[in-house]
GUDO-372959 format. One record per residue (C-alpha): residue number from 0; residue in three letters; chain; x, y, z. Coordinates in Angstrom, 3 decimals. Example, Ala and Ser with C-alpha at 12.3 -4.5 7.8 and 13.67 -1.06 7.14 Angstrom:
! residues 2
 pos code unit     east    north       up
   0  ALA    A   12.300   -4.500    7.800
   1  SER    A   13.670   -1.060    7.140
//
This chain:
! residues 487
 pos code unit     east    north       up
   0  MET    A  -30.620   44.422  -55.058
   1  LYS    A  -31.769   43.951  -51.394
   2  ASN    A  -33.313   47.396  -51.162
   3  VAL    A  -35.230   46.037  -54.395
   4  VAL    A  -36.593   43.272  -52.981
   5  LEU    A  -37.229   44.549  -49.681
   6  ILE    A  -39.495   47.249  -51.573
   7  ILE    A  -40.694   44.966  -53.585
   8  PHE    A  -41.433   42.979  -50.515
   9  LEU    A  -43.186   45.976  -48.622
  10  LEU    A  -45.648   46.206  -51.613
  11  ILE    A  -47.178   43.024  -52.061
  12  THR    A  -47.238   42.235  -48.678
  13  THR    A  -51.065   43.014  -46.792
  14  PHE    A  -51.473   42.700  -43.407
  15  CYS    A  -53.904   44.256  -40.709
  16  ASN    A  -53.130   46.594  -38.103
  17  GLY    A  -55.120   44.729  -35.434
  18  GLN    A  -56.767   41.451  -35.097
  19  ASP    A  -59.570   39.503  -37.163
  20  LYS    A  -62.955   39.440  -35.723
  21  TYR    A  -63.657   37.257  -33.064
  22  ASP    A  -66.681   34.649  -32.912
  23  GLU    A  -66.940   32.853  -29.869
  24  SER    A  -69.842   31.149  -31.367
  25  LYS    A  -67.376   28.684  -33.219
  26  ILE    A  -65.784   27.436  -30.600
  27  SER    A  -66.755   24.637  -28.490
  28  THR    A  -68.236   24.048  -25.126
  29  LYS    A  -65.182   22.074  -24.104
  30  THR    A  -62.795   24.694  -24.890
  31  MET    A  -64.593   26.941  -24.129
  32  ILE    A  -64.278   25.836  -20.121
  33  ILE    A  -60.789   25.466  -20.434
  34  VAL    A  -60.554   29.173  -21.955
  35  LYS    A  -62.478   30.524  -18.990
  36  ALA    A  -60.170   28.868  -16.408
  37  ILE    A  -57.015   30.525  -18.312
  38  SER    A  -58.927   33.898  -18.208
  39  LYS    A  -59.529   33.550  -14.700
  40  LYS    A  -55.851   33.563  -14.149
  41  ASP    A  -54.065   36.985  -14.363
  42  ARG    A  -50.509   35.701  -15.974
  43  LEU    A  -49.146   33.850  -18.320
  44  THR    A  -46.878   30.786  -16.981
  45  ALA    A  -44.111   28.380  -18.063
  46  GLU    A  -44.565   24.633  -16.774
  47  TYR    A  -42.396   25.285  -13.805
  48  ILE    A  -42.901   28.400  -11.574
  49  GLY    A  -41.942   29.730   -8.451
  50  GLU    A  -38.278   28.977   -5.668
  51  SER    A  -39.650   25.374   -5.235
  52  LEU    A  -40.282   24.780   -9.408
  53  THR    A  -43.883   23.782   -8.940
  54  LYS    A  -45.730   22.522  -11.925
  55  SER    A  -47.836   25.729  -12.538
  56  LYS    A  -51.986   25.445  -12.583
  57  GLN    A  -52.257   27.640  -15.356
  58  PHE    A  -50.090   26.173  -17.559
  59  GLU    A  -52.093   22.657  -16.786
  60  ASN    A  -54.868   24.967  -18.588
  61  PHE    A  -52.866   25.200  -21.203
  62  GLU    A  -51.959   21.775  -21.929
  63  LYS    A  -55.838   21.321  -21.686
  64  LEU    A  -56.197   23.884  -24.557
  65  LYS    A  -53.797   21.915  -26.984
  66  THR    A  -56.684   19.754  -27.442
  67  ALA    A  -58.594   22.324  -28.874
  68  THR    A  -59.036   21.812  -32.715
  69  THR    A  -56.711   24.132  -35.438
  70  GLU    A  -59.765   26.308  -36.081
  71  GLU    A  -60.569   27.056  -32.640
  72  LEU    A  -57.062   27.736  -31.830
  73  LEU    A  -56.528   30.627  -35.101
  74  ILE    A  -60.342   32.075  -33.562
  75  LEU    A  -59.019   32.371  -30.146
  76  THR    A  -55.540   34.099  -31.123
  77  ASN    A  -58.099   36.545  -31.571
  78  HIS    A  -59.634   36.565  -27.968
  79  PRO    A  -60.679   39.616  -25.919
  80  ASN    A  -57.727   38.139  -23.261
  81  GLY    A  -54.382   38.824  -23.887
  82  ILE    A  -53.477   35.876  -21.606
  83  VAL    A  -55.671   33.148  -24.098
  84  ARG    A  -54.488   35.056  -26.799
  85  CYS    A  -50.972   34.259  -25.945
  86  TYR    A  -51.636   30.472  -25.094
  87  SER    A  -53.252   30.160  -28.326
  88  PHE    A  -51.101   30.964  -30.237
  89  TRP    A  -48.382   28.857  -28.329
  90  ALA    A  -50.659   26.136  -29.046
  91  LEU    A  -50.819   26.146  -32.541
  92  GLY    A  -47.001   27.055  -32.371
  93  PHE    A  -46.518   22.988  -32.336
  94  ARG    A  -49.241   22.598  -35.566
  95  SER    A  -47.156   21.667  -38.639
  96  ASN    A  -49.552   22.948  -41.411
  97  ILE    A  -49.984   26.614  -39.923
  98  ASP    A  -48.469   29.209  -40.772
  99  LEU    A  -47.028   31.203  -37.592
 100  PHE    A  -45.217   34.448  -39.470
 101  GLU    A  -49.127   35.557  -40.994
 102  ILE    A  -50.484   35.466  -37.925
 103  VAL    A  -47.338   37.074  -36.464
 104  LYS    A  -47.780   39.864  -38.584
 105  ASN    A  -51.564   40.398  -38.228
 106  HIS    A  -50.483   40.900  -34.424
 107  LEU    A  -47.937   43.672  -35.027
 108  ASN    A  -49.934   46.271  -32.743
 109  ASP    A  -51.574   43.823  -30.284
 110  ASN    A  -50.255   45.882  -27.395
 111  GLU    A  -52.068   44.391  -23.979
 112  GLU    A  -49.327   43.976  -21.598
 113  VAL    A  -49.460   40.653  -19.963
 114  GLU    A  -47.053   39.013  -17.408
 115  TYR    A  -44.828   36.002  -18.241
 116  GLN    A  -43.377   33.689  -15.000
 117  SER    A  -40.584   31.170  -15.317
 118  GLY    A  -39.357   29.725  -11.959
 119  CYS    A  -39.008   32.859  -10.056
 120  LEU    A  -39.051   35.222  -13.032
 121  ILE    A  -41.914   37.943  -13.722
 122  SER    A  -41.736   39.878  -16.715
 123  SER    A  -44.002   41.962  -18.818
 124  GLU    A  -44.327   42.324  -22.067
 125  LYS    A  -46.667   43.130  -25.025
 126  VAL    A  -48.582   40.191  -26.745
 127  GLY    A  -47.446   40.835  -30.064
 128  ASP    A  -43.735   41.100  -28.109
 129  PHE    A  -44.597   37.454  -26.997
 130  PHE    A  -46.210   36.121  -29.846
 131  ILE    A  -42.491   37.416  -32.067
 132  SER    A  -40.632   36.059  -28.903
 133  LEU    A  -42.282   32.502  -29.200
 134  VAL    A  -41.069   31.983  -33.110
 135  THR    A  -37.510   33.511  -32.365
 136  PRO    A  -35.090   30.658  -32.269
 137  ASN    A  -33.493   29.918  -28.839
 138  TYR    A  -36.369   31.878  -27.512
 139  ILE    A  -39.523   30.540  -25.188
 140  ASP    A  -40.509   27.148  -25.465
 141  LEU    A  -37.767   25.771  -28.147
 142  ASP    A  -40.339   22.812  -29.356
 143  VAL    A  -42.730   25.473  -30.562
 144  LYS    A  -42.208   26.110  -34.643
 145  LYS    A  -39.826   29.210  -35.437
 146  LEU    A  -39.545   31.604  -38.168
 147  ASN    A  -36.651   30.570  -40.404
 148  GLU    A  -33.970   32.920  -41.842
 149  LEU    A  -35.939   34.834  -44.555
 150  GLN    A  -39.028   35.247  -42.302
 151  ARG    A  -36.890   36.954  -39.683
 152  LYS    A  -35.435   39.121  -41.795
 153  ASN    A  -38.684   39.892  -43.486
 154  LEU    A  -40.437   40.312  -39.840
 155  ASP    A  -37.431   43.046  -38.739
 156  SER    A  -38.196   44.899  -41.947
 157  ILE    A  -41.652   45.183  -41.481
 158  LEU    A  -41.416   46.129  -37.963
 159  ILE    A  -39.221   49.004  -38.800
 160  TYR    A  -41.242   49.932  -42.129
 161  GLN    A  -45.403   49.360  -40.270
 162  SER    A  -46.007   52.093  -37.358
 163  ASN    A  -45.973   49.756  -34.298
 164  GLU    A  -45.088   50.354  -30.490
 165  LEU    A  -43.268   46.808  -30.246
 166  GLU    A  -40.100   46.287  -28.289
 167  ALA    A  -39.394   44.214  -31.129
 168  ARG    A  -39.440   47.091  -33.090
 169  TYR    A  -36.710   48.489  -31.003
 170  LYS    A  -33.954   45.070  -31.940
 171  ALA    A  -34.859   45.212  -35.230
 172  ILE    A  -33.797   49.014  -35.724
 173  GLU    A  -30.300   48.266  -33.650
 174  THR    A  -29.650   44.787  -35.699
 175  ALA    A  -30.940   46.372  -39.287
 176  SER    A  -27.980   47.360  -41.526
 177  GLU    A  -27.293   50.835  -42.773
 178  THR    A  -28.401   51.368  -46.501
 179  PRO    A  -29.356   54.948  -47.693
 180  GLN    A  -32.605   54.004  -47.775
 181  LEU    A  -33.160   53.340  -44.149
 182  TYR    A  -31.800   56.548  -43.003
 183  SER    A  -34.784   58.683  -43.698
 184  VAL    A  -36.813   56.383  -42.124
 185  LEU    A  -35.068   56.358  -39.474
 186  ARG    A  -34.860   60.080  -38.887
 187  ASN    A  -38.619   60.802  -39.856
 188  LEU    A  -39.231   58.053  -37.034
 189  TYR    A  -37.245   59.787  -34.519
 190  LEU    A  -38.673   62.910  -35.318
 191  LYS    A  -42.280   61.713  -35.321
 192  THR    A  -42.122   59.652  -32.187
 193  SER    A  -38.522   60.074  -30.308
 194  ASN    A  -37.873   56.527  -30.992
 195  GLN    A  -34.491   56.220  -29.076
 196  SER    A  -33.208   53.518  -31.062
 197  ALA    A  -33.826   55.157  -34.185
 198  LEU    A  -31.726   58.098  -32.506
 199  VAL    A  -28.641   55.750  -31.811
 200  LYS    A  -28.760   54.037  -35.247
 201  LEU    A  -29.237   57.108  -37.388
 202  SER    A  -25.885   58.339  -35.538
 203  LYS    A  -23.936   55.650  -37.066
 204  TYR    A  -24.280   57.201  -40.447
 205  LYS    A  -22.532   60.673  -38.737
 206  ARG    A  -24.389   63.435  -40.676
 207  GLU    A  -23.722   66.915  -39.122
 208  GLU    A  -27.298   67.631  -39.926
 209  ASP    A  -28.052   65.401  -36.692
 210  ILE    A  -25.573   66.635  -34.408
 211  SER    A  -28.372   69.166  -33.372
 212  ILE    A  -30.785   66.860  -32.712
 213  ILE    A  -28.610   64.359  -30.793
 214  LEU    A  -27.888   67.832  -28.580
 215  GLU    A  -31.276   67.959  -27.939
 216  ASN    A  -32.074   64.435  -27.467
 217  ARG    A  -33.339   63.354  -23.829
 218  GLU    A  -36.186   61.480  -22.616
 219  ASP    A  -38.396   61.881  -19.620
 220  ASP    A  -36.432   61.344  -16.267
 221  GLU    A  -37.497   62.835  -12.877
 222  ASP    A  -33.960   63.527  -12.362
 223  LYS    A  -33.091   66.695  -14.445
 224  GLU    A  -29.615   65.720  -14.764
 225  SER    A  -30.765   62.203  -16.094
 226  GLY    A  -32.054   61.243  -19.093
 227  TYR    A  -28.955   61.137  -21.545
 228  PHE    A  -28.594   57.287  -21.920
 229  HIS    A  -29.071   57.058  -26.053
 230  THR    A  -27.574   60.744  -26.573
 231  TYR    A  -24.567   58.795  -24.856
 232  ARG    A  -25.108   55.870  -26.997
 233  ALA    A  -25.769   58.346  -30.339
 234  ILE    A  -22.480   60.050  -29.600
 235  GLN    A  -20.286   57.224  -29.244
 236  ASN    A  -21.204   56.013  -32.675
 237  PHE    A  -20.725   59.768  -33.762
 238  PRO    A  -17.735   61.330  -31.548
 239  ASN    A  -17.633   64.565  -33.229
 240  ASP    A  -16.302   67.776  -31.817
 241  ASP    A  -19.325   69.597  -31.018
 242  PHE    A  -20.476   67.046  -28.906
 243  ILE    A  -17.761   67.458  -26.131
 244  PRO    A  -18.744   70.963  -24.474
 245  PHE    A  -22.008   68.483  -23.763
 246  LEU    A  -20.130   65.536  -22.480
 247  GLU    A  -18.208   68.151  -20.154
 248  ALA    A  -21.164   70.061  -18.447
 249  ARG    A  -22.989   66.563  -17.103
 250  LEU    A  -19.789   64.637  -16.237
 251  LYS    A  -19.563   67.690  -13.659
 252  GLU    A  -23.166   67.164  -13.091
 253  THR    A  -21.926   63.671  -11.461
 254  LEU    A  -19.568   65.263   -9.652
 255  ASP    A  -21.690   65.916   -6.555
 256  GLU    A  -24.185   63.517   -6.607
 257  SER    A  -24.355   60.238   -3.463
 258  GLN    A  -26.035   57.839   -5.673
 259  PHE    A  -24.617   56.332   -8.969
 260  SER    A  -26.302   55.892  -12.203
 261  TYR    A  -25.966   53.210  -14.806
 262  GLU    A  -26.239   56.284  -17.652
 263  TRP    A  -22.890   57.041  -16.199
 264  ARG    A  -21.136   54.391  -17.425
 265  GLU    A  -22.819   55.247  -21.202
 266  LEU    A  -21.137   58.718  -20.507
 267  TYR    A  -17.611   57.616  -20.509
 268  SER    A  -17.765   55.101  -22.826
 269  ALA    A  -18.868   58.169  -25.035
 270  ILE    A  -15.400   60.429  -24.090
 271  VAL    A  -13.735   57.403  -24.076
 272  MET    A  -14.748   57.155  -27.791
 273  TYR    A  -12.312   60.441  -28.492
 274  LYS    A   -8.863   59.129  -27.942
 275  ASN    A   -6.922   62.494  -27.372
 276  GLN    A   -5.786   64.888  -24.750
 277  LYS    A   -9.167   66.388  -24.093
 278  ALA    A  -10.738   62.949  -23.256
 279  ILE    A   -7.797   61.954  -20.705
 280  GLU    A   -8.617   65.453  -19.117
 281  LEU    A  -11.910   64.578  -18.984
 282  LEU    A  -11.167   61.120  -17.518
 283  ASN    A   -8.903   62.300  -14.916
 284  ILE    A  -11.502   64.293  -13.363
 285  PRO    A  -13.115   61.711  -11.140
 286  PHE    A   -9.535   61.285   -9.386
 287  SER    A   -9.683   64.430   -7.779
 288  GLN    A  -13.091   65.437   -7.834
 289  ILE    A  -16.002   63.373   -6.858
 290  GLU    A  -17.155   64.974   -3.645
 291  HIS    A  -18.261   61.495   -2.056
 292  GLU    A  -15.478   59.328   -1.766
 293  ASN    A  -18.134   56.188   -1.839
 294  ILE    A  -19.161   57.076   -5.347
 295  LYS    A  -15.627   57.625   -6.863
 296  LYS    A  -15.024   53.533   -7.576
 297  TYR    A  -18.453   53.674   -9.561
 298  HIS    A  -16.923   56.177  -11.859
 299  LEU    A  -13.668   54.207  -11.782
 300  GLU    A  -15.205   51.276  -12.530
 301  PHE    A  -16.868   52.096  -15.704
 302  ILE    A  -13.961   54.628  -16.549
 303  TYR    A  -11.858   51.414  -16.069
 304  ASN    A  -14.598   49.438  -18.379
 305  ALA    A  -15.020   52.126  -20.760
 306  ILE    A  -10.763   52.080  -21.717
 307  LEU    A  -10.620   48.218  -21.570
 308  GLU    A  -14.016   47.792  -24.147
 309  ASN    A  -12.506   50.926  -26.327
 310  PHE    A   -8.578   50.474  -25.430
 311  ASP    A   -5.886   52.910  -27.156
 312  ASN    A   -2.976   53.647  -25.747
 313  ILE    A   -3.026   56.726  -25.045
 314  TYR    A   -5.304   55.859  -21.749
 315  ALA    A   -2.568   53.407  -20.350
 316  GLU    A   -1.681   55.482  -17.418
 317  ILE    A   -5.018   55.869  -16.639
 318  LEU    A   -5.706   52.343  -16.523
 319  TRP    A   -1.975   51.546  -14.289
 320  LYS    A   -3.221   55.027  -12.447
 321  ILE    A   -6.884   53.358  -11.485
 322  TRP    A   -5.087   49.673  -10.478
 323  GLU    A   -2.339   51.732   -8.207
 324  GLN    A   -4.254   53.997   -6.669
 325  ASP    A   -7.784   52.482   -6.364
 326  ASN    A   -7.231   48.796   -6.531
 327  GLU    A   -9.477   48.382   -9.549
 328  ILE    A   -8.745   45.498  -12.035
 329  THR    A   -9.889   42.578  -13.696
 330  LEU    A   -8.980   39.449  -15.841
 331  LYS    A   -9.166   41.316  -18.984
 332  GLY    A   -7.309   44.136  -17.468
 333  TYR    A   -4.489   42.257  -16.316
 334  HIS    A   -4.014   40.712  -19.672
 335  PHE    A   -3.647   44.479  -20.696
 336  TYR    A   -1.474   45.255  -17.756
 337  LEU    A    1.080   42.101  -18.832
 338  GLN    A    1.191   43.015  -22.282
 339  ASN    A    1.759   46.870  -21.694
 340  ASN    A    4.979   46.768  -18.912
 341  ILE    A    5.582   43.147  -17.701
 342  ASN    A    8.112   44.422  -15.245
 343  ARG    A    5.426   46.625  -13.590
 344  GLY    A    2.996   44.447  -13.857
 345  TYR    A    4.486   41.833  -12.056
 346  GLU    A    5.806   44.177   -9.363
 347  MET    A    1.612   45.063   -8.868
 348  THR    A    1.019   41.635   -9.001
 349  VAL    A    3.383   40.402   -6.073
 350  ASN    A    2.295   43.436   -3.803
 351  GLU    A   -1.132   42.670   -4.512
 352  LEU    A   -1.067   38.979   -3.520
 353  LEU    A    1.363   40.112   -0.448
 354  GLY    A   -0.806   42.888    0.346
 355  GLY    A    1.819   44.826    0.903
 356  LYS    A    5.488   45.930   -1.110
 357  SER    A    8.191   43.602   -2.079
 358  GLU    A   11.623   44.879   -3.971
 359  ILE    A   11.374   42.557   -7.346
 360  LYS    A   15.364   41.156   -8.201
 361  ILE    A   14.569   39.572  -11.241
 362  THR    A   13.290   40.490  -14.816
 363  PRO    A   10.177   38.626  -15.282
 364  ILE    A    8.519   36.949  -18.065
 365  TYR    A    5.281   35.748  -19.291
 366  ASN    A    3.083   34.059  -21.818
 367  GLU    A   -0.388   33.405  -22.854
 368  ASN    A   -0.465   29.962  -20.141
 369  VAL    A   -0.391   32.538  -17.643
 370  PHE    A   -4.299   33.120  -17.877
 371  ALA    A   -7.016   31.272  -15.840
 372  ASP    A  -10.199   31.181  -15.265
 373  THR    A   -9.737   33.800  -12.282
 374  LEU    A   -7.606   36.712  -11.958
 375  GLU    A   -6.441   35.618   -8.382
 376  GLU    A   -5.218   31.632  -10.310
 377  SER    A   -3.661   34.088  -13.236
 378  MET    A   -1.522   36.111  -10.677
 379  LEU    A    0.048   33.518   -9.202
 380  ASN    A    0.623   31.547  -12.073
 381  LEU    A    2.429   34.311  -13.019
 382  VAL    A    4.332   34.249   -9.901
 383  ILE    A    5.062   30.889   -9.858
 384  MET    A    7.006   31.003  -13.284
 385  ASN    A    8.753   33.597  -12.363
 386  ASP    A   10.042   32.694   -8.820
 387  LYS    A    8.689   29.309   -7.336
 388  GLU    A    9.913   30.308   -3.884
 389  LEU    A    8.084   33.683   -3.791
 390  ALA    A    4.861   31.533   -4.822
 391  ASP    A    5.134   29.124   -2.041
 392  GLN    A    5.489   31.932    0.354
 393  ILE    A    2.457   33.214   -0.728
 394  ILE    A    0.796   29.966   -1.245
 395  GLU    A    1.223   29.436    2.497
 396  SER    A    0.249   33.152    3.686
 397  LYS    A   -3.019   32.553    1.925
 398  ILE    A   -3.998   29.159    3.233
 399  LEU    A   -3.361   30.718    6.545
 400  ASN    A   -5.433   33.722    6.064
 401  VAL    A   -7.339   33.653    2.544
 402  ASN    A  -11.415   33.675    2.196
 403  VAL    A  -13.672   30.860    1.721
 404  HIS    A  -14.138   31.616   -1.869
 405  LYS    A  -10.371   32.246   -2.680
 406  PHE    A   -9.267   29.267   -0.807
 407  PRO    A  -10.104   26.782   -3.599
 408  ILE    A   -6.938   28.557   -5.740
 409  TYR    A   -4.461   27.339   -3.287
 410  THR    A   -5.311   24.344   -2.150
 411  SER    A   -5.705   23.424   -6.314
 412  PHE    A   -1.544   24.167   -6.130
 413  ILE    A   -1.038   22.095   -3.421
 414  LYS    A   -3.235   19.223   -5.241
 415  LYS    A   -1.322   19.526   -8.144
 416  SER    A    2.152   19.910   -6.742
 417  ASN    A    1.443   17.213   -4.326
 418  ASP    A    3.928   19.035   -2.146
 419  LYS    A    4.165   18.175    1.275
 420  LYS    A    6.113   21.557    2.894
 421  PHE    A    2.317   22.844    3.007
 422  ILE    A    0.883   20.306    5.368
 423  GLU    A    1.924   22.224    8.549
 424  SER    A   -0.153   25.491    7.076
 425  LEU    A   -3.091   23.359    6.723
 426  PHE    A   -3.366   21.658   10.094
 427  ASN    A   -2.566   25.375   11.251
 428  ARG    A   -5.682   26.314   10.313
 429  PHE    A   -7.513   23.172   10.776
 430  GLU    A   -6.792   23.320   14.136
 431  LYS    A   -8.267   26.582   14.711
 432  GLU    A  -11.223   27.828   11.699
 433  TRP    A  -14.685   28.096   12.207
 434  ASN    A  -15.916   27.638    8.521
 435  THR    A  -17.462   24.381    6.987
 436  GLY    A  -16.593   25.401    3.507
 437  ILE    A  -12.842   25.921    4.374
 438  LEU    A  -12.224   22.669    6.919
 439  LEU    A  -13.759   20.293    4.148
 440  GLU    A  -11.380   21.470    1.590
 441  ILE    A   -8.496   21.231    4.058
 442  ALA    A   -9.515   17.967    5.274
 443  LYS    A  -10.259   17.037    1.262
 444  THR    A   -6.065   18.388    0.137
 445  LEU    A   -4.705   16.369    3.172
 446  ILE    A   -6.555   13.419    2.074
 447  ASP    A   -5.514   13.616   -1.241
 448  PHE    A   -2.002   13.049   -0.124
 449  ASN    A   -2.690    9.648    0.593
 450  ASP    A   -0.594    9.113    3.530
 451  LYS    A   -1.962    7.046    6.596
 452  THR    A    0.331    9.597    9.103
 453  ILE    A   -1.913   12.518    7.975
 454  ASN    A   -5.247   10.342    7.826
 455  ASP    A   -4.218    9.671   11.754
 456  ARG    A   -3.821   13.581   12.437
 457  ILE    A   -7.044   14.465   10.811
 458  ILE    A   -8.801   11.752   13.311
 459  GLU    A   -6.555   13.939   16.398
 460  THR    A   -7.513   17.306   15.063
 461  ARG    A  -11.345   16.615   15.248
 462  LYS    A  -10.766   16.526   18.999
 463  ILE    A   -8.817   19.909   19.029
 464  ASN    A  -11.305   21.857   16.772
 465  LYS    A  -15.191   21.190   17.820
 466  ASN    A  -16.235   22.811   14.537
 467  LEU    A  -14.767   19.452   12.780
 468  THR    A  -17.377   17.262   15.094
 469  GLU    A  -20.854   19.604   15.259
 470  GLY    A  -23.443   20.329   12.443
 471  TRP    A  -23.702   20.072    9.019
 472  GLY    A  -19.995   20.447    8.683
 473  GLY    A  -19.288   17.684   11.431
 474  LYS    A  -21.089   15.051   10.168
 475  ALA    A  -19.902   15.719    5.926
 476  LEU    A  -16.279   15.461    7.735
 477  THR    A  -17.245   12.262    8.973
 478  GLU    A  -18.723   11.093    5.849
 479  LEU    A  -16.345   11.989    4.312
 480  LEU    A  -14.045   10.315    6.075
 481  GLU    A  -15.835    6.761    5.825
 482  GLU    A  -15.701    7.090    2.286
 483  ASN    A  -12.056    7.087    2.161
 484  ASN    A  -11.947    4.467    5.022
 485  ILE    A  -10.410    7.165    7.127
 486  ARG    A  -10.999    5.887   11.238
//
C-alpha cells in the first residue's frame, strides 16, 4: 500500500528543477535597499556570532527584511544572490499562510554554496539544503514553521527519486525503508553517479550481484590506500565471505602507517561483523604487527569500540587483552568486564586504582548500583561494595596524588561519608598544592565538616602555603571563607 501511495504521489506531483524567474520590478525601493545590504555581506549568520557572541550586523539586515511583503519575499527566494534567497525563505518561515513545502520543492536543484555562521561555528552548504534545514524540526530557528510528518516523508521520497545534488538526498536514502521498488532506484543511482549513500543502503539487501560493485567501490582520495569508508560501511551490512580477502589486504596496508585514519574505525567494524575465527585472527594482528608503537593505540581503540558496538562472546578475550596489555577501557566496556568475569574484573579494578598488582583475598560481588557517571567513580563504587578498608586506602592515596580532573570524585566520597579519617591527608596536600582547583576543592571539603577546629586550621595553613593567599585562587578562597564566616 505504501508503494502504491508513493507512486501515485510521484505521478501527481509536479515541481520545477530550477528557481522561478526573478522580477526585480516588483520589489519596493525600501526592500531593495535592505537586499543590497545583505548582498554586500559574504555570509549568512545567526543572531549572535563570534566568541563574544556579539549581535550580527547581517542578522540586523535580516530583521529589517522581515518587514517586506509576502509577495516580495516570495520573489526574493529567486534572487540571484544565494544569501538573499536564504534569508527571504527564512523570513517566510514566520508567515502562517505560506506553503513552505512547495518552495522547498522548487529549490531542490539550488546548488549555490553559502556559508552560515552561528556563534564561532561556520559551515558551508547548498541553498537547497539550507531551505530544508530551516523547515526540519529541531534544526535552525525553532520558531520557524516546520514541515509536518507527511510532508517530511514526501520530501524524502522526492529527494530520492528526483535527480539532485543536495546533502539532504544522502540523509533521505540513509533513513529510507528497504522496499523492492527502492532497490532498483538505488542500484541505478549508484551505477550512474557513484552515490555512496546509495551503495550503503544497497548493501542492506544482501544480494550477491552487488558483491562486485561493493568490492570495486572507492572514493577519490590522494592516499592510494584510502577512499574505502563507505565500502567498509557496506560490508558491515553485508558480511559476505567474499569480502574477507579484501578486508585482510586493507588491514595489512595500515600496519606501516605513521598517522591514523578514521577509515580504520569502519574497517574494524566491518571485520567484527563476521564473528568467526578469521575475524579473531585479523583483530589480533595489530597487537604485534604495528610498526609505529604510537599508532597502535588508535588501532586498539577502534577494535575495542567496534567489538562493544556489535558484541559477541567470541571476542571476549580480545577485550580483556586490550585492558590488560594496553590499558584501554571505557565505562561501556566496564559493564562487559564485570558481567563477563567479576573476579578478573575486580582484580583489574583494584590494580587500576592502586597502580600496581594486588593480591585479592575475597570473592567479589557487584550489581548495577556500582555504575556511575564516570569510569573511575564506578570502579571505586565496586571496591567500596566489596572491601571498605581497601576503598579507604585508595581514597587516601588519591587525595595525595590524583590530578585536578579526578580529584572531586574522591572528595565527593569524603563529603558523603563525613569521615574525619581523611582530614590529615587533605591538609597534607593543602599545605603543598599549587593547583587552585584542587586547593578550593579541599577547602570546600574541609568546610563541609562544620568543625571549628578544622576551620581554624584552614586559616593557619594559609600562612604555610602562599598559593592560598595569592592570585585569583587566594581571592576565591578568601570569599569562600567569608561566605562561611571563617576568619
